[in-house]
C-alpha atoms as one frame of an Amber mdcrd trajectory, in Angstrom:
protein
  25.188  32.011 -27.317  27.784  33.522 -25.043  29.843  34.468 -28.112  26.914
  36.459 -29.478  26.690  38.451 -26.240  30.403  39.084 -26.390  30.147  40.205
 -30.010  27.395  42.685 -29.101  29.558  44.326 -26.471  32.423  46.704 -26.897
  34.975  47.770 -24.305  32.495  50.168 -22.674  29.608  47.724 -22.280  26.518
  47.244 -24.344  26.426  49.286 -27.545  22.639  49.468 -27.418  22.681  50.868
 -23.882  25.391  53.350 -24.860  23.397  54.447 -27.895  20.241  54.823 -25.803
  22.155  56.972 -23.340  23.441  59.139 -26.177  19.945  59.582 -27.611  18.511
  60.520 -24.206  21.248  63.094 -23.568  20.886  64.573 -27.060  17.099  64.814
 -26.735  17.439  66.305 -23.262  19.852  68.935 -24.550  17.297  69.961 -27.161
  14.547  70.099 -24.543  16.657  72.181 -22.145  17.601  74.570 -24.955  13.937
  74.940 -25.938  12.851  75.621 -22.351  15.688  78.141 -21.936  14.703  79.911
 -25.148  11.050  79.970 -24.079  11.932  81.411 -20.671  14.190  84.026 -22.255
  11.565  84.996 -24.818   8.889  85.479 -22.165  11.258  87.379 -19.873  11.065
  84.783 -17.109  14.749  83.873 -17.191  15.619  86.859 -15.017  13.190  85.609
 -12.356  14.854  82.187 -12.341  18.364  83.671 -11.993  17.439  86.527  -9.653
  20.045  86.079  -6.917  23.074  85.039  -8.964  25.571  82.421  -7.833  27.765
  82.178  -4.777  31.421  82.907  -5.503  32.691  79.994  -3.424  30.567  77.555
  -5.454  31.790  78.884  -8.808  34.403  76.110  -9.396  31.749  73.458  -8.820
  29.367  75.199 -11.217  32.117  75.430 -13.844  32.956  71.742 -13.424  29.302
  70.743 -13.802  28.910  73.021 -16.833  32.016  71.590 -18.525  30.858  68.048
 -17.803  27.422  68.828 -19.227  28.955  70.320 -22.394  31.218  67.295 -22.788
  28.259  64.912 -22.372  26.206  66.807 -24.947  29.078  66.815 -27.458  29.708
  63.103 -26.870  26.038  62.189 -27.220  25.538  64.212 -30.412  28.683  62.660
 -31.889  27.455  59.202 -30.966  23.972  59.929 -32.328  25.310  61.247 -35.623
  27.640  58.246 -35.907  24.565  56.004 -36.006  23.559  57.575 -39.318  26.895
  56.957 -41.026
């Protein structure tokens, strides 16, 4: 029984948990894109981003944005790999 658990795991942990994480991130990216498009279409995006960003926080925002893009790319790659 322990061998079956070991066979179901890869070096990163449970494959099922990793796949669930990828599906959640991919679905969330679609939801965020849809909400952003809806806000832009209705002209409410300017109200959300009225004040702009602080210059001293720009590196943190860039780091978070790059991490988010990397997570979305990873999750979509993982999700599409399930269909191969």
